[in-house]
C-alpha positions as MATLAB code, in Angstrom:
seq = 'MTRFRLVTVLALGAVLAVTMTACLPVPLGDPAASRIDPALAGWWLHEDATVKTVAVIYPHDERTYVVHSVGYEQKDGGVSRKSQALCKAWLTDVKGRSFLTLEPLAQRLPGETGGKVYPVFRLSRDGGPDALGARGVRESFPALKAAKTPADVAAAIARDVDHADLYGEEARFRRLDPARDAETIAALSKLFE';
ca = [
      16.237    8.353   -4.419;
      16.474    6.281   -1.230;
      15.925    2.526   -1.334;
      12.744    2.812    0.739;
      11.283    5.449   -1.565;
      12.111    3.328   -4.587;
      10.411    0.345   -2.936;
       7.367    2.502   -2.106;
       7.000    3.657   -5.687;
       7.468    0.176   -7.077;
       5.132   -1.365   -4.534;
       2.248    0.958   -5.234;
       3.195    1.042   -8.821;
       4.559   -2.243  -10.003;
       6.768   -4.648   -8.099;
       5.216   -6.429   -5.138;
       7.929   -8.836   -4.104;
       8.219  -10.509   -0.707;
      11.555   -8.806   -0.120;
      10.096   -5.291   -0.071;
      10.652   -3.293    3.071;
       7.152   -1.746    2.936;
       5.346   -5.077    3.360;
       3.653   -6.142    6.551;
       3.029   -9.825    7.371;
      -0.614   -9.050    8.250;
      -2.928   -6.513    6.631;
      -4.190   -3.240    8.006;
      -7.956   -3.200    8.235;
     -10.666   -5.507    6.957;
     -11.734   -5.335    3.327;
     -15.257   -6.461    4.297;
     -15.605   -3.341    6.492;
     -14.038   -0.902    4.002;
     -15.720    1.533    1.611;
     -14.172    2.727   -1.618;
     -13.495    6.354   -2.388;
     -14.634    6.788   -6.011;
     -12.118    9.636   -6.403;
      -9.252    7.123   -6.364;
     -10.509    5.294   -9.451;
      -8.573    5.974  -12.626;
      -5.125    6.151  -14.173;
      -2.285    7.371  -11.919;
       1.228    8.182  -13.148;
       4.469    8.484  -11.221;
       7.641    9.569  -12.999;
      10.974   10.608  -11.609;
      14.572   10.228  -12.714;
      14.773    6.517  -11.864;
      11.232    5.125  -11.755;
       8.250    5.331  -14.071;
       5.029    3.681  -12.964;
       1.440    3.728  -14.122;
      -1.276    2.317  -11.866;
      -4.879    1.815  -12.834;
      -7.219    1.700   -9.854;
     -10.537   -0.015  -10.601;
     -13.424   -0.150   -8.141;
     -14.128   -3.875   -7.725;
     -17.233   -3.517   -5.584;
     -18.397   -1.033   -2.955;
     -15.625   -2.124   -0.570;
     -12.473   -2.929   -2.550;
     -10.391   -2.034   -5.599;
      -8.305   -3.913   -8.104;
      -4.975   -2.183   -8.687;
      -3.085   -3.108  -11.832;
       0.281   -1.418  -12.027;
       3.198   -1.477  -14.395;
       6.734   -0.242  -14.026;
       8.088    0.818  -17.390;
      10.867    2.527  -19.276;
      10.811    4.738  -22.326;
      13.039    3.682  -25.181;
      13.148    3.757  -28.943;
      10.230    6.209  -29.039;
       7.911    3.880  -27.111;
       7.377    2.286  -23.730;
       8.550   -1.102  -22.481;
       7.166   -2.951  -19.460;
       9.731   -3.752  -16.768;
       7.424   -5.184  -14.094;
       3.770   -5.487  -13.210;
       1.506   -6.363  -10.316;
      -2.172   -7.105   -9.814;
      -3.578   -6.512   -6.333;
      -6.738   -6.399   -4.314;
      -6.793   -3.156   -2.307;
      -8.877   -1.474    0.366;
      -8.935    1.709    2.412;
      -8.707    1.942    6.188;
      -9.086    5.072    8.264;
      -6.720    5.403   11.230;
      -7.213    8.510   13.342;
      -8.556   10.454   10.372;
      -5.744    9.434    8.012;
      -6.377    7.289    4.939;
      -4.351    4.105    4.385;
      -4.395    1.777    1.382;
      -3.579   -1.904    1.915;
      -2.561   -4.012   -1.070;
      -2.889   -7.761   -1.290;
      -0.922   -9.161   -4.277;
      -3.276  -11.601   -6.015;
      -0.442  -14.001   -6.833;
      -0.284  -15.013   -3.177;
      -3.879  -16.324   -3.425;
      -2.921  -19.001   -5.954;
      -3.324  -22.632   -4.852;
      -0.025  -24.069   -3.718;
       1.504  -20.699   -2.929;
       3.834  -21.506   -0.050;
       5.562  -18.179    0.586;
       4.510  -15.993    3.492;
       1.843  -13.447    2.674;
       2.771   -9.782    2.477;
       0.663   -6.643    2.537;
       2.135   -3.351    1.386;
       0.419   -0.549    3.336;
       0.504    3.122    2.337;
      -0.579    6.328    3.986;
      -2.309    8.389    1.318;
      -2.466   12.151    0.974;
      -4.456   14.223   -1.447;
      -2.393   17.404   -1.057;
      -2.262   19.232   -4.333;
      -5.850   18.759   -5.377;
      -8.063   16.001   -6.755;
      -5.563   15.025   -9.451;
      -2.664   14.493   -7.052;
      -1.979   11.491   -4.848;
       0.851   10.980   -2.380;
       1.769    7.555   -1.001;
       4.133    6.871    1.881;
       4.903    3.236    2.617;
       4.507    2.047    6.207;
       7.872    0.727    7.358;
       7.645   -2.845    8.587;
      10.821   -2.179   10.590;
       9.081    0.427   12.772;
       9.459   -0.960   16.321;
       5.755   -0.814   17.243;
       4.853   -2.932   14.204;
       7.308   -5.741   14.877;
       5.006   -7.360   17.457;
       1.807   -6.975   15.376;
       0.147  -10.354   14.752;
      -3.361   -9.291   13.704;
      -4.951   -6.488   11.675;
      -6.141   -4.991   14.988;
      -2.533   -5.001   16.275;
      -1.370   -3.213   13.114;
      -4.130   -0.607   13.446;
      -3.326   -0.005   17.118;
       0.404    0.370   16.427;
      -0.201    2.820   13.606;
      -2.772    4.762   15.654;
      -0.277    5.224   18.509;
       2.330    6.718   16.166;
       0.287    7.883   13.169;
       2.214   11.160   12.872;
       5.677    9.750   13.693;
       7.915   10.456   10.697;
       9.900    7.229   11.149;
       6.763    5.135   10.582;
       6.831    6.024    6.876;
       9.171    6.134    3.935;
       9.499    9.059    1.603;
       6.435   10.171   -0.291;
       5.920    9.106   -3.902;
       3.777   11.543   -5.883;
       1.293   10.396   -8.526;
      -0.806   12.491  -10.853;
      -4.141   11.459  -12.283;
      -4.271   11.081  -16.027;
      -7.369   12.789  -17.410;
      -9.005   10.763  -20.205;
      -9.600   13.906  -22.299;
      -6.470   15.920  -21.579;
      -4.083   12.919  -21.473;
      -5.684   10.726  -24.154;
      -2.406   10.249  -26.091;
      -0.488    9.335  -22.944;
      -3.164    6.842  -21.865;
      -3.214    5.301  -25.333;
       0.567    4.835  -25.279;
       0.582    3.450  -21.736;
      -2.379    1.128  -22.444;
      -0.031   -0.986  -24.535;
       1.820   -1.907  -21.354;
      -1.267   -3.780  -20.116;
      -1.628   -5.990  -23.193;
];
């Protein structure tokens, strides 16, 4: 797994650190102008050889989500939390493509002096309603380096929306169905305690 793909999985899933390569210094879009897609709400699981992440996407209001995600490992017959993140999130359409912007809530705390970061992901729903793909937008993409406002970010992405170098590798998530995956959800719920 490449470093960028690992960062993408962890960013959407669990670790939202200021050192991530998928973070932009300004957000894409405006949460006040966004609308949620109810189909994104629920439990989403990503597992590969090196990373295991569960993300719960909650509609917060008609415009935004709360994303609570945990990176975990399986050991001794159970699961153990490795990292977690709590974010505000919103959707933005750019040339017919859906993007999810995350705002880590920790950076809203009083006295927070670090620079703000906004992981941004291009979403795909290839594979049906229970599949979600996420490709992190690379902050190092040349057109984004000069972006100072959300409008600048949107314009830069719009110009190169289909340019492969704008994105990292895709991380695939599958929706956990409350009936079919009840045991898995019960086990993973312990990670959020």
